[in-house]
Structures are given as structure tokens and as C-alpha cells.
C-alpha positions, -999 to 999 in steps of 0.1 A, spaced: 505 -50 -814 484 -67 -787 458 -93 -792 435 -104 -764 426 -141 -764 408 -164 -740 424 -197 -729 452 -218 -745 433 -228 -776 425 -192 -785 460 -181 -778 473 -208 -801 449 -195 -828 462 -160 -823 498 -171 -828 489 -188 -861 471 -156 -873 502 -135 -863 525 -158 -883 501 -157 -912 501 -119 -911 539 -120 -918 530 -133 -953 561 -154 -956 586 -125 -952 606 -144 -926 622 -179 -925 611 -203 -898 644 -199 -879 638 -162 -878 606 -165 -859 606 -169 -821 575 -174 -800 579 -164 -764 558 -185 -740 554 -171 -704 537 -204 -693 553 -237 -705 519 -254 -701 509 -236 -733 536 -253 -753 517 -285 -762 487 -264 -774 509 -243 -796 528 -273 -810 496 -291 -818 480 -261 -835 511 -252 -855 515 -288 -866 480 -286 -881 493 -259 -905 525 -278 -913 546 -254 -892 574 -273 -876 585 -260 -842 614 -266 -818 609 -262 -781 639 -242 -769 650 -261 -738 647 -293 -758 631 -326 -749 639 -345 -717 650 -381 -722 622 -393 -699 596 -378 -722 611 -394 -753 593 -422 -772 620 -449 -766 622 -441 -729 584 -441 -725 583 -474 -744 609 -490 -721 591 -477 -691 559 -495 -702 579 -527 -709 594 -525 -674 559 -521 -659 546 -551 -678 576 -573 -669 573 -565 -632 541 -584 -627 527 -592 -661 496 -572 -654 470 -570 -682 466 -533 -678 504 -528 -684 503 -549 -715 473 -531 -728 491 -498 -725 522 -511 -741 503 -525 -770 488 -490 -776 522 -473 -778 530 -460 -813 563 -478 -814 546 -511 -807 520 -506 -834 547 -495 -858 567 -527 -850 536 -549 -856 530 -532 -890 567 -538 -899 562 -574 -891 533 -574 -916 508 -580 -889 477 -564 -904 448 -572 -880 438 -544 -856 459 -553 -826 440 -531 -802 405 -544 -812 419 -580 -809 432 -573 -774 400 -557 -763 379 -587 -775 403 -610 -757 398 -590 -725 360 -591 -729 361 -629 -732 386 -638 -705 389 -608 -681 425 -616 -674 443 -599 -644 477 -613 -653 486 -622 -688 517 -640 -702 519 -666 -730 535 -691 -706 506 -691 -682 481 -720 -686 452 -695 -682 463 -675 -713 444 -696 -737 445 -686 -774 462 -652 -773 459 -626 -801 488 -630 -825 499 -594 -818 505 -602 -782 527 -632 -790 547 -611 -815 553 -585 -788 562 -611 -761 587 -626 -786 602 -592 -790 606 -588 -753 622 -622 -748 657 -609 -742 643 -589 -713 622 -616 -699 637 -632 -668 640 -670 -664 606 -682 -654 590 -713 -639 555 -719 -629 543 -713 -593 510 -722 -578 482 -698 -585 497 -692 -620 523 -668 -606 557 -665 -623 589 -670 -603 619 -650 -615 656 -649 -610 677 -617 -605 697 -602 -633 727 -579 -631 725 -544 -645 750 -555 -672 726 -583 -682 697 -559 -684 718 -535 -706 724 -563 -731 687 -571 -733 676 -535 -736 700 -530 -765 688 -561 -783 651 -552 -779 655 -516 -789 676 -526 -820 650 -551 -830 621 -526 -823 636 -501 -848 654 -525 -871 630 -521 -900 622 -484 -894 637 -457 -915 645 -427 -892 647 -394 -911 671 -367 -899 649 -340 -913 621 -351 -889 622 -335 -855 604 -366 -840 629 -390 -856 659 -369 -845 645 -370 -809 642 -408 -812 678 -412 -824 691 -389 -797 672 -408 -770 685 -441 -782 720 -427 -781 715 -416 -745 701 -450 -736 731 -466 -752 754 -445 -731 736 -456 -700 739 -492 -711 777 -487 -715 779 -474 -679 760 -505 -667 785 -528 -685 
């Protein structure tokens, strides 16, 4: 009844062995894994996923940890000062890469961006800046996607961007437009826990937008 295991990885292995020992006598919804330390949950989820065992974390997923929220957070960080580091992180997000693929952009966007950085070493990066030069196509596609959220800009000295204030209602409209376009060509499956979480997160964000309006 008791298995001794060292560390999170070995504990996850022990869980998989325990489920395997059940020899399919129970349906997935009849099996509950108690976790004394929530820090073990990511290790368990990752290990079980390797064996095509779908899990559901009992308390559910917070909105702030959802993919749409994290993507919007990265967008906000980039639009704050147009820092290259923020753009690089946004470009590496799964939703960004999925959008580029949906736009039939086939070059490796990450490698293109890294090569651009090696050549230009930009600190601030936006297509409207004179110092931007010949940007990778993927960057221009993403910046076009973010256009509804980009504030009115004009050039300042030292290549800085001056911006005007927007009301919360204006931001809400832009957020809705960008999220809709981001997922427009994506088929979300209700039998996928990840896709269901994405749908639920978008619903909650839409409710927030309605409150802004």
C-alpha cells in the first residue's frame, strides 16, 4: 500500500505505476490523486501526459495562468515601451507561433528574430522607428495584429515614441478585436482540456471588457 519515492520525478513515476497496476478496471473519472504539496502537480501532469492520461487539477486554472491572459500580458509589456526583450518573449508564445502558422508564414520566426538581433542589437523595436531597418516578416505580421491596441504614435527625438491616453472602453474594444483575430482561424475542441481552458479564459476576458464599456 505504501511506495517510497525520492523527489517529484520519482513520485510521478510511482503514480503512473500505481495507475498501471489497476489494469484498466476503473474509468478516469473514478481515479483521484491526492497531492499534499501543490508544487508536485506540474510534475504529475507532465508525466501523465506522456502516457496519454488526461488530468484535471481539482481547484481549476486561474485566469491569470491561462494562455490568453498570459499572451495579453506579454502584449501589454511590449506596448509599454516597445522593448526588444518583450517582443522576443511575445514572439515565442505558442499562440503567436500558432497565429503565424495560420497566416501561412512558414519561415522559422524565432531563428529569424534571433538573427535580426545578432545583426542590429536593438534595445527598442517597432516597425515605425527609423532604426528598425528590414524587419523579419513575422514581426511585421504580429505588429499588424496588434494594431488595434497600438496607441496613436508620432516620432520623438532619440527614436522614442510619444503616445496618447486611451480610455478603458477603448482598450476593451481593441483587446476584443485582437483576441478575435488571434483565434479566428483556430479550431478549438471542447474535448481538449487546454482548448476548454482557452475558451473559458476568453469568456472571462469578454466579461471584463463588458464591465469596462
